[in-house]
VMD Tcl script that draws the C-alpha trace (Angstrom):
set ca {
  {-24.90 22.38 78.06}
  {-21.94 24.57 77.26}
  {-22.35 27.72 75.20}
  {-20.01 27.73 72.20}
  {-18.48 30.52 70.14}
  {-21.35 30.85 67.67}
  {-23.95 31.18 70.42}
  {-21.95 33.90 72.20}
  {-21.64 35.75 68.89}
  {-25.37 35.52 68.16}
  {-26.39 36.68 71.64}
  {-23.96 39.60 71.29}
  {-25.36 40.62 67.90}
  {-28.94 40.49 69.20}
  {-28.02 42.61 72.23}
  {-26.22 45.10 69.98}
  {-29.28 45.39 67.73}
  {-31.64 45.82 70.68}
  {-29.35 48.41 72.24}
  {-29.23 50.42 69.03}
  {-33.02 50.17 68.78}
  {-33.46 51.43 72.35}
  {-31.09 54.34 71.66}
  {-33.04 55.38 68.54}
  {-36.51 55.55 70.12}
  {-37.81 58.03 72.68}
  {-41.04 56.27 73.60}
  {-43.32 53.46 72.50}
  {-47.11 53.80 72.46}
  {-48.88 50.48 72.93}
  {-52.02 49.50 71.07}
  {-55.41 49.54 72.75}
  {-55.39 45.75 73.17}
  {-51.90 45.68 74.69}
  {-52.72 48.56 77.05}
  {-55.90 46.85 78.15}
  {-54.05 43.56 78.73}
  {-51.42 45.29 80.89}
  {-54.07 47.15 82.86}
  {-55.90 43.89 83.61}
  {-52.72 42.06 84.61}
  {-51.33 44.76 86.89}
  {-54.49 46.19 88.43}
  {-54.61 45.65 92.16}
  {-58.24 45.61 93.17}
  {-58.63 44.59 96.78}
  {-61.84 42.77 97.59}
  {-63.83 43.94 100.56}
  {-65.56 41.31 102.69}
  {-68.91 42.33 101.21}
  {-67.52 42.07 97.63}
  {-66.23 38.50 97.85}
  {-68.89 36.97 95.55}
  {-68.41 39.71 92.94}
  {-64.61 39.55 93.15}
  {-64.71 36.22 91.31}
  {-66.84 37.55 88.48}
  {-64.19 39.36 86.48}
  {-65.99 38.99 83.15}
  {-68.71 41.46 84.16}
  {-66.15 44.12 85.03}
  {-63.96 43.51 81.97}
  {-66.80 44.00 79.49}
  {-67.01 47.75 80.18}
  {-63.32 48.32 80.91}
  {-61.48 50.63 78.48}
  {-57.85 51.45 79.23}
  {-56.13 54.49 77.71}
  {-53.18 53.80 75.44}
  {-50.03 53.37 77.50}
  {-46.76 55.03 76.55}
  {-43.49 53.42 77.63}
  {-40.37 55.58 77.88}
  {-37.26 53.41 78.30}
  {-34.38 54.99 80.23}
  {-31.38 56.23 78.27}
  {-28.94 53.95 80.09}
  {-30.76 50.81 78.91}
  {-29.63 51.23 75.30}
  {-26.04 51.91 76.33}
  {-26.01 48.89 78.66}
  {-27.28 46.57 75.92}
  {-24.77 47.92 73.40}
  {-21.95 47.43 75.91}
  {-22.95 43.87 76.80}
  {-23.40 42.98 73.14}
  {-19.99 44.35 72.21}
  {-18.30 42.44 75.03}
  {-20.00 39.20 73.99}
  {-19.08 39.65 70.33}
  {-15.44 40.36 71.21}
  {-15.40 37.42 73.63}
  {-16.73 35.11 70.93}
  {-13.99 36.23 68.55}
  {-11.33 35.45 71.17}
  {-12.63 31.91 71.77}
  {-11.20 28.94 69.84}
  {-13.14 27.82 66.78}
  {-15.46 24.82 67.34}
  {-14.41 21.47 65.94}
}
mol new
graphics top color blue
foreach p $ca { graphics top sphere $p radius 0.5 }
foreach p [lrange $ca 0 end-1] q [lrange $ca 1 end] { graphics top cylinder $p $q radius 0.2 }
display resetview
């Protein structure tokens, strides 16, 4: 499948909007549910040989697990990179021949 002019333009506009959004925010605080989900997915609990039967029972541990709200601080360069890529894609789409 070949990407045409309209698709390049739309991807560029989305990247521009995301880049502007990342430049306008300083940090994002996740909700309790999202923080808990991330903590469960990225926790690295190593099972000891004596803990092997309990390592498979994750429901018992998750019932009492409360994660603090996580704050994400995106780097400053991320917004600029997205704005740059979006601008290049929009300009590239305008230079392409019209479809049809």
